[in-house]
Structures are given as structure tokens and as C-alpha cells.
N, C-alpha and C positions, 0 to 999 in steps of 0.2 A: 422576577426577570433579572437576567444577568447578561453583561457584555464582556466578550473576550476580545481584548485588543491584540488580534493576530499579527499586526505589523510590528508589535514590540517583542513578539516571541521569537527566540532564536532559531535559526536554521542549524542543526547540528549534523556531523557526519553520521550516517546510518551505522548501526552496529555491525562490525565486521564479522560477528558471530552468526549473523542472521541475513546478511546481505552479501552479494557479489558487487564489489563497489566499482566505481564512485557513485554514491548516491547521498543526498541529504534528507533528514527528516525535520519537520516543524510539528511539535505536539500541540495541537490546539486544545483538545480534551483528553486527558489521561486519567490514570488511577487515582491521582491525588486531587482530582477536582470535584469529587462527590457526585458525578453524573453516571448514568448507566450505559452511555455510549462513549466510544473512543473515536477520536477525530484526529487525523494526521495528514499533513500535506508532505507528499513524498516527491522528490525530484531526482530522476534517474538520468545519468549522463550515459551516453552511448555505451552499450554493452552491460550496463548495471541491471541488477534484478534482485529480487528476494530469493533466499533459499526456499525449498519445498516447505509449506506448512498448512495447517488446518486452524479453523476458528470454532468456538463452542456455539456460535450463533451466526447469523448471516453477516456477510460483509459486503459493502457497497463501494464500488470504486466509480468515482466521478472524474472524467478527463478534464484536465485543465489546460495543458498546453502540449505541443509536439505530438507524439503517438506511443502509446504504451501497448504492451501485449499481455494477455493472461492465458495461462496454459494449464490444463489439468493432467492427471496422471495418464489418462487415455490418450492424450495427445491433442484434444479439443483446444483450439487456439482462437481467441477473440482479440480483435484489434480495439483499442479504447482511445478515441479521439476526443478533442475538446467538445464538451457538452454531452458526450455519451455517458451512459451508466452501465456498469457490468454488476450483476448480482451473483455472489458466490454463496451457495447454500452451506450451512453448518457441516462441518466434517470433511468437505471435499478437500483432498489434497491438491494444492495448486501452488504456482509462483506467478509473480507479475514483475514487470520492468519495462525498459525501454525497448520499443519495437526495433528490429534490425534497421540500421542505417541512420539512427538519429537519437536524439534525447527525448524525454517525455516527463509529464509531471501529472500526478493525480491526487485527489482527495480520498483517503481511505477512511470510511465510516464503518466502524466495527461495532455492531449491535450487542455482542457479547463482550465478555471481559477477559476472555482467556485466548491466547494464540499458543499453539504447540509447534514449535520449530523442529523441522526434520532436517534431512542432509542437504547438501548443497545442490543447487540446480545447475551448477557449471558442468 
């Protein structure tokens, strides 16, 4: 059994190579933690979002606050509100961020270990 003291972990600016800012990320479980799952709390200010990307396994997004949006290449768009879960299948090109008109935060649960970053979603 293991306890992660999330409150003690820093909220860092999201990588500007992979995000349209402003956004912050808090790594709760990452590559260096020896677990097969990756867990990140991501907070998007109004207008912030990720670039297009894919994952090598499913990604689960759990809404924490505000409202987020998830968009795939075809143009399908899902809103993610607090308590909602969006499941993104492996290999699906997508982006996610704050829904228009406000900020939002979600917990990203990556079942795989690899994210392939693509071009900007701006």
C-alpha cells in the first residue's frame, strides 16, 4: 500500500510545447513512480487546452471543477463537468481544455505510458 500526499506536490506550468496556455499540471503519478498508470491534475484557464495528441492505451478524464471540453479529429465534442468521466480510446487523436467562457480542471488518468504529441490545436 502507498499514500501519495497530493497536497504537497507542486502545480507547475504546463509544457508550452504541448499546451496552449495558461494551464497548470500537478503530477500525482508519473514515469518515476514505478506504477503502470499516470495520474495528473490539470487546470485550464479560459482559452487553455492541450495540443492534439494520442495515447497508447485508454485515457480517462474525470471532471473536477468548472467545465472542460474534449474534441476529436472528426469534430465530436464532449463537455466534462465535475463528476463526469470521459473515456478516450487508445490511438484517438484528440485535445482537451477549458470549455468556452470559463476555466476548468480535470484529473487525467493514463492507463498507458506513452503520449504522442501532435500539432497545436489553436
